N, C-alpha and C positions, 0 to 999 in steps of 0.2 A: 233697468233689470226688472223682470216680473217677479214679484214677491212669491206668489203661489200660482203654479200652472196646473189647471185641471184639464187633463188630456181629453180632447174630443175626438174619438174615433168611432162614434155612432152608438155608444153604449146607452141602453135604455134608461139607466138610472142617473145619467149625467146631470140633468137639471135638478133632480131631487137631492143629489149629493151636493151640488152647488148651493142650493138653498140651505141645506143643513150646515155647510161650512160658513155661510154668511151669518146664520143664527148663532154659530159658535164663536163668531168674532172675526171672521176672515173678510174684511171689507176690501181686500186687495186680491181676491181670487179671480183669475182670468181663465175663461174657457177658451182653449186654443188647440188647433191642429198644426201650429207652426213649430217645426222642430227647432228652429233657432231660438224661439222664446223659451222652449222647454230646456234647452241646453244652458241657458243663462239664468234659469229660475232659482230662487232661494229655497223652494219647497215644491214638491210635486205630488199630485194625487192622481191615481189611475183607477177610475170606476170600472164597472163591468157586470153585466148580467147575461144569461143565456149560455150558449155552447162555447166551450173552450176554443174549438177550431175557428168558429166564426169570429170570435173576439181577437184571436191571435192573427188571423188573416187580415182583419180590418186594421189592426195596429201596424202590422208589417207593411201594409199597402201605403202608409203615409211616408213619403220620401224622407229619409234621414231620421225618422222618429226614434227607432230603437237605438240608433247610434247616439242620438242626443240624450236619451235616457241613460245609456251606459256612461256617457261622458259626465253628466251631472251627478249621478248617484254613485257609480263605482269609482270614478276618478276624483270628483270634487267633494264627495261625501254629503251631498244634499239630502235632507230628510225626505223620505218617500213613504207614501201610504198607498197600498193596494186594497181595494174594497171588493169583496165577493170574487167574481171571476178576475178582477184586477189583482187579487192576491194569488189566485190559482196560476196566473200567467207567470209568476215568479219561479215556478217549478221547471225542472228539466223538460218535462213532457206532460201531455194530457192524453187520456185514452178515450175521450168521447168522439164517436164517429171516426175510429181509427186512432193511430198514435201520431201526435203532432208535437213538434218542439215548442217549448216555452222559452222564457228569457234565460233560464238557467242561473238565476241569482241565488236561489235557495234549493239545494239538492232534494229531489223527490219527484213523485209522479202523482198526477191527479187521476183518481180512479172512481168508479161507480161505488156508491154507498151500498154495502151488503150487510144489513143488520144481523146480529146473532139470532135474534128472534124473528122468524118469518112473519109474525103478526104485525110487526112494526113496519109502517108504510114508508116508502120513498116517493117523493122527496121529503127531506127533513124540513118541515115548515112550521113556523111559529116561534114563540118565545121559549128560550131554553137557557140553562145556566152557563155562565162563562167561568171556568175554574182555572186559576193561574197555575202555571208551571214555573217553578223557581221564582225569580224576582224580575219579571219582564218590564221593559219600559212602557210607560203610558197607560197600561191596562190596570183595571180594577176588577175584582170579583163582582159578579152581579148577574143580571139577566139581559139578554139581547135577542133581537129578532133575526131568525135564520130562514133562508129559502134556497135550498140547493139539493141536487141529486148526486153530485160528484164531490169528492172530498180530497184534500191535499194529504197524501201519504208521504210525510216528511222523512227524509233519510237520516237526519241527525237530530237526536233528542234535544240538543242545546239550541236548536232553531225553533222548537215548539214553545210558544209563549203562553198559550192557553188552550184548553180543550173543552168540549161539551160532550154530551152523551145522547146517542140515538141508536139504541140497540148495540151499544159498544162505544168506546171513545172515538171522537172525531176531532181533528184539529180545528180550533176556533180562531187561532191567531198564530202568526209566525213573526219572528224578529231576528235580525242580524245587522250588526253595525248601525247604519243610519236608515235601515229598511224595516218597515213594519207592515204587516198585512193582516186583514181581518176577514174571516169567512162570513161573519154576521154583517148585517146592514146597519151601520150607525145612523143612516138617514131615516131608518124606520124604528130605531130603538129608543126613541123619546129621550128622556133626560140622561139615560146611560150613554146613548150614542153621542149626544151633544157634548157631554163632559169629556168623552174620549177624544172627540174632534178638537175641542178646546185645548186639551193637553198636547195634542199633536201640533197645533199652531204655535205653541210656546216651546216646543221640544228643541233643545240644543244638545244633540248627542255628540 
């Protein structure tokens, strides 16, 4: 059984996330595009950068991968982490380059950031606060590194684990059952990101 499967579907941040996981203590993380390995994994990480549609199409193009993820996470309750677009893919749909279906694990839609103040630029790029909502798993208040033009408009407040602010509140993290997703890049967030990944590796939800 693969202890931690890092899904390889061509995401640009794949190797930087892998390096960060190793620094955080994951000496058993395997980069894989093998749906059978993912179905049997103890823990799964889905990276992602770029456009929602391109990432979704690449993930769906791997035979059996979405089914393997559903089996592992929704049926077996395997701890799952989605990073950046990997988090956005948890949504029902994304609106970048048309409307495209997501995994539908956390209700909501990925939409273009539209700041209340027109002087605030998009993309949202750089270090920003992570402010907790309620008592979410794994997360701590602090600062993390963000880089995104689209945000996850989450349908249910109890799925919002943390927010940040960029001309108005934006979802910084989501959580449900054994699923957690972060809009920020833990692999670029130095000690804050590594400590978050370390807690994920120890998570027993």
